[in-house]
DRENPA-3360 file (N, C-alpha, C; in nm, 2 decimals, always signed):
BEGIN
1 = MPVELIAA = -6.65/+2.30/+1.48/-6.62/+2.15/+1.48/-6.55/+2.12/+1.61 ~ -6.59/+2.01/+1.68/-6.53/+1.97/+1.81/-6.38/+1.94/+1.79 ~ -6.31/+1.98/+1.89/-6.17/+1.96/+1.89/-6.13/+1.81/+1.89 ~ -6.22/+1.72/+1.94/-6.19/+1.58/+1.94/-6.20/+1.52/+1.80 ~ -6.29/+1.58/+1.72/-6.30/+1.54/+1.58/-6.18/+1.58/+1.50 ~ -6.13/+1.70/+1.53/-6.01/+1.75/+1.46/-5.89/+1.67/+1.50 ~ -5.88/+1.63/+1.63/-5.77/+1.55/+1.67/-5.78/+1.41/+1.60 ~ -5.90/+1.35/+1.59/-5.91/+1.22/+1.53/-5.87/+1.23/+1.38;
9 = LSVVLVVV = -5.92/+1.34/+1.31/-5.88/+1.35/+1.17/-5.73/+1.37/+1.15 ~ -5.67/+1.44/+1.24/-5.52/+1.46/+1.24/-5.45/+1.33/+1.26 ~ -5.49/+1.25/+1.35/-5.43/+1.12/+1.38/-5.45/+1.03/+1.26 ~ -5.57/+1.03/+1.21/-5.59/+0.94/+1.09/-5.49/+0.98/+0.97 ~ -5.48/+1.11/+0.95/-5.39/+1.15/+0.84/-5.25/+1.11/+0.87 ~ -5.21/+1.12/+0.99/-5.07/+1.09/+1.03/-5.05/+0.94/+1.02 ~ -5.14/+0.86/+1.06/-5.13/+0.71/+1.05/-5.12/+0.67/+0.91 ~ -5.21/+0.73/+0.82/-5.20/+0.70/+0.68/-5.06/+0.74/+0.62;
17 = GVCGIVVP = -5.01/+0.85/+0.67/-4.88/+0.89/+0.62/-4.77/+0.80/+0.66 ~ -4.77/+0.76/+0.79/-4.67/+0.66/+0.84/-4.68/+0.53/+0.76 ~ -4.80/+0.48/+0.73/-4.81/+0.36/+0.65/-4.76/+0.39/+0.51 ~ -4.78/+0.51/+0.46/-4.74/+0.54/+0.32/-4.59/+0.55/+0.30 ~ -4.52/+0.56/+0.41/-4.37/+0.55/+0.40/-4.33/+0.41/+0.37 ~ -4.40/+0.31/+0.42/-4.36/+0.17/+0.40/-4.43/+0.12/+0.27 ~ -4.55/+0.16/+0.25/-4.63/+0.12/+0.13/-4.64/+0.24/+0.03 ~ -4.56/+0.25/-0.07/-4.56/+0.37/-0.15/-4.69/+0.40/-0.23;
25 = VLPGSLAI = -4.79/+0.31/-0.22/-4.91/+0.34/-0.29/-4.99/+0.45/-0.21 ~ -4.97/+0.46/-0.08/-5.03/+0.56/+0.00/-4.95/+0.68/+0.01 ~ -5.01/+0.80/+0.04/-4.93/+0.92/+0.05/-4.85/+0.91/+0.18 ~ -4.73/+0.95/+0.18/-4.64/+0.94/+0.30/-4.63/+1.07/+0.38 ~ -4.52/+1.13/+0.35/-4.48/+1.26/+0.42/-4.59/+1.37/+0.41 ~ -4.65/+1.37/+0.29/-4.75/+1.48/+0.27/-4.87/+1.46/+0.36 ~ -4.91/+1.33/+0.38/-5.03/+1.31/+0.46/-4.99/+1.34/+0.61 ~ -4.87/+1.32/+0.65/-4.83/+1.35/+0.78/-4.83/+1.50/+0.80;
33 = LGGLLVWA = -4.78/+1.57/+0.70/-4.78/+1.72/+0.71/-4.93/+1.77/+0.71 ~ -5.01/+1.71/+0.63/-5.15/+1.74/+0.63/-5.22/+1.73/+0.77 ~ -5.19/+1.62/+0.84/-5.24/+1.59/+0.97/-5.19/+1.70/+1.07 ~ -5.06/+1.73/+1.06/-5.01/+1.83/+1.15/-5.07/+1.97/+1.12 ~ -5.09/+2.00/+1.00/-5.15/+2.13/+0.96/-5.29/+2.14/+1.00 ~ -5.37/+2.03/+0.99/-5.51/+2.03/+1.04/-5.51/+2.06/+1.19 ~ -5.42/+2.00/+1.26/-5.42/+2.03/+1.41/-5.37/+2.17/+1.43 ~ -5.28/+2.22/+1.36/-5.23/+2.36/+1.38/-5.34/+2.46/+1.35;
41 = IWGGSPFG = -5.41/+2.44/+1.25/-5.51/+2.54/+1.21/-5.64/+2.53/+1.29 ~ -5.69/+2.41/+1.31/-5.82/+2.39/+1.37/-5.82/+2.33/+1.51 ~ -5.71/+2.29/+1.56/-5.70/+2.22/+1.69/-5.73/+2.30/+1.81 ~ -5.73/+2.43/+1.80/-5.78/+2.52/+1.91/-5.67/+2.54/+2.01 ~ -5.55/+2.50/+1.99/-5.45/+2.52/+2.09/-5.35/+2.63/+2.04 ~ -5.30/+2.71/+2.12/-5.20/+2.81/+2.08/-5.07/+2.75/+2.05 ~ -5.05/+2.62/+2.09/-4.93/+2.55/+2.06/-4.94/+2.46/+1.94 ~ -5.05/+2.47/+1.87/-5.07/+2.39/+1.75/-4.96/+2.42/+1.64;
49 = WLVFGIGA = -4.92/+2.54/+1.63/-4.82/+2.58/+1.53/-4.68/+2.53/+1.58 ~ -4.66/+2.53/+1.71/-4.54/+2.47/+1.76/-4.53/+2.32/+1.73 ~ -4.64/+2.25/+1.75/-4.65/+2.11/+1.71/-4.62/+2.09/+1.56 ~ -4.68/+2.17/+1.48/-4.66/+2.16/+1.34/-4.52/+2.19/+1.30 ~ -4.46/+2.29/+1.36/-4.32/+2.32/+1.33/-4.22/+2.21/+1.36 ~ -4.24/+2.15/+1.48/-4.15/+2.04/+1.53/-4.18/+1.92/+1.44 ~ -4.30/+1.88/+1.42/-4.34/+1.77/+1.34/-4.29/+1.78/+1.20 ~ -4.31/+1.90/+1.14/-4.27/+1.92/+1.00/-4.12/+1.91/+0.99;
57 = TFVAAGAS = -4.04/+1.96/+1.09/-3.90/+1.94/+1.09/-3.86/+1.79/+1.08 ~ -3.93/+1.71/+1.16/-3.90/+1.57/+1.16/-3.93/+1.51/+1.02 ~ -4.04/+1.55/+0.97/-4.08/+1.50/+0.83/-3.98/+1.54/+0.73 ~ -3.94/+1.67/+0.73/-3.85/+1.71/+0.63/-3.71/+1.64/+0.64 ~ -3.67/+1.62/+0.76/-3.54/+1.55/+0.79/-3.55/+1.41/+0.74 ~ -3.67/+1.35/+0.76/-3.68/+1.21/+0.72/-3.69/+1.20/+0.57 ~ -3.76/+1.28/+0.50/-3.77/+1.28/+0.36/-3.63/+1.31/+0.29 ~ -3.56/+1.41/+0.35/-3.43/+1.44/+0.30/-3.33/+1.32/+0.32;
65 = AQYLITGR = -3.34/+1.26/+0.44/-3.25/+1.15/+0.47/-3.27/+1.03/+0.37 ~ -3.40/+1.01/+0.34/-3.43/+0.90/+0.24/-3.36/+0.92/+0.11 ~ -3.37/+1.05/+0.06/-3.31/+1.08/-0.07/-3.15/+1.09/-0.06 ~ -3.10/+1.14/+0.05/-2.96/+1.15/+0.06/-2.89/+1.02/+0.08 ~ -2.94/+0.94/+0.17/-2.88/+0.80/+0.19/-2.89/+0.72/+0.07 ~ -3.01/+0.71/+0.01/-3.03/+0.63/-0.11/-2.95/+0.68/-0.22 ~ -2.96/+0.81/-0.25/-2.89/+0.87/-0.36/-2.73/+0.86/-0.35 ~ -2.68/+0.87/-0.23/-2.53/+0.86/-0.22/-2.49/+0.72/-0.25;
73 = RLKERAIP = -2.55/+0.63/-0.19/-2.51/+0.49/-0.21/-2.53/+0.44/-0.36 ~ -2.63/+0.49/-0.42/-2.65/+0.45/-0.56/-2.55/+0.52/-0.65 ~ -2.51/+0.64/-0.62/-2.40/+0.71/-0.69/-2.27/+0.64/-0.67 ~ -2.24/+0.59/-0.55/-2.12/+0.52/-0.52/-2.10/+0.40/-0.61 ~ -2.21/+0.33/-0.64/-2.20/+0.21/-0.72/-2.24/+0.23/-0.86 ~ -2.27/+0.35/-0.90/-2.31/+0.39/-1.03/-2.44/+0.32/-1.08 ~ -2.53/+0.31/-0.98/-2.66/+0.25/-1.01/-2.76/+0.36/-1.05 ~ -2.82/+0.36/-1.16/-2.91/+0.47/-1.20/-3.04/+0.47/-1.13;
81 = NRSVIIGL = -3.10/+0.58/-1.11/-3.23/+0.59/-1.04/-3.33/+0.52/-1.11 ~ -3.31/+0.50/-1.24/-3.41/+0.43/-1.33/-3.44/+0.29/-1.27 ~ -3.33/+0.22/-1.23/-3.35/+0.09/-1.18/-3.44/+0.08/-1.05 ~ -3.42/+0.18/-0.96/-3.50/+0.19/-0.84/-3.65/+0.22/-0.88 ~ -3.66/+0.31/-0.98/-3.80/+0.35/-1.02/-3.87/+0.23/-1.08 ~ -3.80/+0.15/-1.17/-3.86/+0.03/-1.23/-3.89/-0.07/-1.12 ~ -3.80/-0.08/-1.02/-3.83/-0.17/-0.90/-3.96/-0.13/-0.83 ~ -3.98/+0.01/-0.81/-4.09/+0.06/-0.74/-4.22/+0.03/-0.82;
89 = VAGVIGLF = -4.21/+0.05/-0.95/-4.33/+0.02/-1.03/-4.37/-0.13/-1.03 ~ -4.26/-0.21/-1.04/-4.29/-0.36/-1.03/-4.34/-0.39/-0.89 ~ -4.30/-0.32/-0.79/-4.35/-0.35/-0.65/-4.49/-0.32/-0.64 ~ -4.53/-0.20/-0.69/-4.67/-0.16/-0.69/-4.76/-0.26/-0.76 ~ -4.71/-0.30/-0.88/-4.79/-0.40/-0.96/-4.79/-0.53/-0.88 ~ -4.68/-0.57/-0.82/-4.68/-0.69/-0.74/-4.77/-0.69/-0.62 ~ -4.79/-0.57/-0.56/-4.88/-0.55/-0.45/-5.03/-0.59/-0.49 ~ -5.06/-0.57/-0.61/-5.20/-0.61/-0.66/-5.21/-0.75/-0.70;
97 = VIPFLGLP = -5.09/-0.81/-0.74/-5.09/-0.95/-0.79/-5.09/-1.04/-0.67 ~ -5.00/-1.01/-0.58/-4.98/-1.09/-0.45/-5.00/-0.99/-0.33 ~ -5.12/-0.99/-0.28/-5.15/-0.90/-0.17/-5.04/-0.91/-0.06 ~ -5.00/-0.79/-0.01/-4.90/-0.77/+0.10/-4.76/-0.80/+0.06 ~ -4.73/-0.93/+0.02/-4.60/-0.97/-0.01/-4.55/-0.93/-0.15 ~ -4.65/-0.89/-0.23/-4.61/-0.86/-0.37/-4.52/-0.73/-0.38 ~ -4.53/-0.64/-0.29/-4.45/-0.52/-0.29/-4.30/-0.55/-0.28 ~ -4.26/-0.62/-0.18/-4.11/-0.65/-0.17/-4.07/-0.75/-0.28;
105 = IGFTIGLL = -4.15/-0.84/-0.31/-4.11/-0.94/-0.42/-4.11/-0.87/-0.55 ~ -4.21/-0.79/-0.59/-4.21/-0.72/-0.71/-4.09/-0.62/-0.72 ~ -4.07/-0.55/-0.61/-3.96/-0.45/-0.61/-3.82/-0.52/-0.64 ~ -3.80/-0.63/-0.57/-3.67/-0.70/-0.59/-3.66/-0.75/-0.73 ~ -3.76/-0.82/-0.78/-3.76/-0.87/-0.92/-3.74/-0.76/-1.02 ~ -3.82/-0.65/-1.00/-3.80/-0.54/-1.10/-3.67/-0.48/-1.09 ~ -3.61/-0.46/-0.97/-3.48/-0.40/-0.96/-3.37/-0.49/-1.02 ~ -3.38/-0.62/-0.99/-3.28/-0.72/-1.05/-3.29/-0.72/-1.20;
113 = ASEYARVR = -3.41/-0.73/-1.25/-3.43/-0.73/-1.40/-3.38/-0.61/-1.47 ~ -3.40/-0.49/-1.41/-3.35/-0.37/-1.46/-3.20/-0.36/-1.46 ~ -3.14/-0.41/-1.35/-3.00/-0.41/-1.34/-2.93/-0.51/-1.43 ~ -3.00/-0.62/-1.45/-2.95/-0.73/-1.54/-2.95/-0.67/-1.69 ~ -3.06/-0.60/-1.72/-3.07/-0.54/-1.86/-2.96/-0.44/-1.88 ~ -2.92/-0.37/-1.77/-2.82/-0.27/-1.78/-2.68/-0.33/-1.79 ~ -2.64/-0.42/-1.70/-2.50/-0.47/-1.70/-2.48/-0.60/-1.77 ~ -2.58/-0.67/-1.80/-2.58/-0.80/-1.88/-2.49/-0.91/-1.81;
121 = NLREAAST = -2.48/-0.90/-1.68/-2.41/-1.00/-1.60/-2.49/-1.02/-1.47 ~ -2.54/-1.15/-1.45/-2.62/-1.18/-1.34/-2.56/-1.15/-1.21 ~ -2.43/-1.19/-1.19/-2.36/-1.17/-1.07/-2.35/-1.02/-1.03 ~ -2.31/-0.94/-1.13/-2.30/-0.80/-1.11/-2.43/-0.74/-1.08 ~ -2.54/-0.78/-1.16/-2.67/-0.73/-1.14/-2.72/-0.76/-1.00 ~ -2.69/-0.88/-0.95/-2.73/-0.92/-0.81/-2.66/-0.84/-0.71 ~ -2.53/-0.81/-0.73/-2.45/-0.73/-0.64/-2.51/-0.59/-0.63 ~ -2.53/-0.52/-0.75/-2.58/-0.39/-0.75/-2.72/-0.38/-0.70;
129 = SWTALKSV = -2.80/-0.48/-0.72/-2.94/-0.48/-0.67/-2.94/-0.50/-0.52 ~ -2.85/-0.58/-0.47/-2.84/-0.59/-0.32/-2.80/-0.46/-0.26 ~ -2.71/-0.39/-0.32/-2.67/-0.26/-0.27/-2.79/-0.16/-0.27 ~ -2.86/-0.16/-0.38/-2.97/-0.07/-0.39/-3.08/-0.11/-0.29 ~ -3.11/-0.24/-0.27/-3.21/-0.28/-0.17/-3.17/-0.23/-0.03 ~ -3.04/-0.25/+0.00/-3.00/-0.21/+0.14/-3.01/-0.06/+0.15 ~ -2.97/+0.02/+0.05/-2.98/+0.16/+0.07/-3.12/+0.22/+0.07 ~ -3.21/+0.16/-0.01/-3.35/+0.20/-0.01/-3.41/+0.16/+0.13;
137 = GLGMLVEL = -3.37/+0.04/+0.18/-3.43/+0.00/+0.31/-3.38/+0.08/+0.42 ~ -3.25/+0.12/+0.42/-3.20/+0.20/+0.53/-3.26/+0.34/+0.52 ~ -3.27/+0.40/+0.40/-3.34/+0.53/+0.39/-3.48/+0.52/+0.44 ~ -3.55/+0.41/+0.41/-3.69/+0.40/+0.45/-3.70/+0.39/+0.60 ~ -3.61/+0.32/+0.66/-3.61/+0.31/+0.81/-3.58/+0.44/+0.88 ~ -3.49/+0.52/+0.82/-3.46/+0.65/+0.88/-3.59/+0.74/+0.86 ~ -3.65/+0.74/+0.74/-3.76/+0.82/+0.72/-3.88/+0.77/+0.81 ~ -3.90/+0.64/+0.83/-4.00/+0.59/+0.92/-3.98/+0.63/+1.06;
145 = ALALCAAA = -3.85/+0.62/+1.11/-3.83/+0.66/+1.25/-3.86/+0.81/+1.27 ~ -3.82/+0.90/+1.17/-3.85/+1.04/+1.19/-4.00/+1.07/+1.17 ~ -4.07/+0.99/+1.09/-4.21/+1.01/+1.08/-4.28/+0.97/+1.21 ~ -4.23/+0.87/+1.27/-4.29/+0.83/+1.40/-4.26/+0.93/+1.51 ~ -4.15/+1.00/+1.50/-4.12/+1.12/+1.59/-4.22/+1.23/+1.57 ~ -4.25/+1.25/+1.44/-4.35/+1.35/+1.41/-4.49/+1.31/+1.46 ~ -4.52/+1.18/+1.45/-4.65/+1.13/+1.51/-4.65/+1.15/+1.66 ~ -4.54/+1.12/+1.72/-4.54/+1.13/+1.87/-4.55/+1.28/+1.91;
153 = TLLVGIIT = -4.50/+1.37/+1.83/-4.51/+1.51/+1.86/-4.66/+1.55/+1.85 ~ -4.73/+1.50/+1.75/-4.87/+1.53/+1.74/-4.95/+1.48/+1.86 ~ -4.92/+1.35/+1.89/-4.99/+1.29/+2.01/-4.96/+1.37/+2.14 ~ -4.84/+1.41/+2.16/-4.81/+1.49/+2.28/-4.89/+1.62/+2.27 ~ -4.90/+1.69/+2.16/-4.97/+1.81/+2.14/-5.12/+1.79/+2.17 ~ -5.18/+1.68/+2.12/-5.32/+1.66/+2.14/-5.35/+1.62/+2.28 ~ -5.27/+1.54/+2.34/-5.29/+1.50/+2.48/-5.28/+1.62/+2.57 ~ -5.17/+1.70/+2.55/-5.15/+1.82/+2.63/-5.27/+1.92/+2.62;
161 = HLIG = -5.33/+1.93/+2.49/-5.44/+2.02/+2.48/-5.57/+1.96/+2.54 ~ -5.59/+1.83/+2.53/-5.71/+1.77/+2.58/-5.71/+1.76/+2.73 ~ -5.59/+1.74/+2.79/-5.58/+1.73/+2.94/-5.59/+1.87/+3.00 ~ -5.51/+1.97/+2.93/-5.50/+2.10/+2.99/-5.62/+2.18/+2.96;
% end
């Protein structure tokens, strides 16, 4: 298989993975790891595994940061993971009801409804929902930044191989 085709497949997998971090319907970190692994195995470069190792480190750090940042903030305010999961499910449903904007709208409404059902006070539910939104958003930004670092690592590896 031509190395250019392998490079293209690797890039497509990584792009889908980066998009999957923002849109949870798509695979995120796993697709990025898949793209890095395809390049490491079939890319034809002796440095393919180095690219995989560096990129996988970025992906692992990003996935860990997402859970650590979000989990810590949710525990501080005693917000159960169930509320975030209900928000995610509502966001995915919203994505199909209102294309593109349905995800954040559905997530917010689902999170607020779940929190209201839990605390039975709209002001408290709004406060805890806002905290959850901020923590999920911050975790997502950190994971996205590190996923982009993994993508940049792959691109440097591909360009180095094709030029050299």
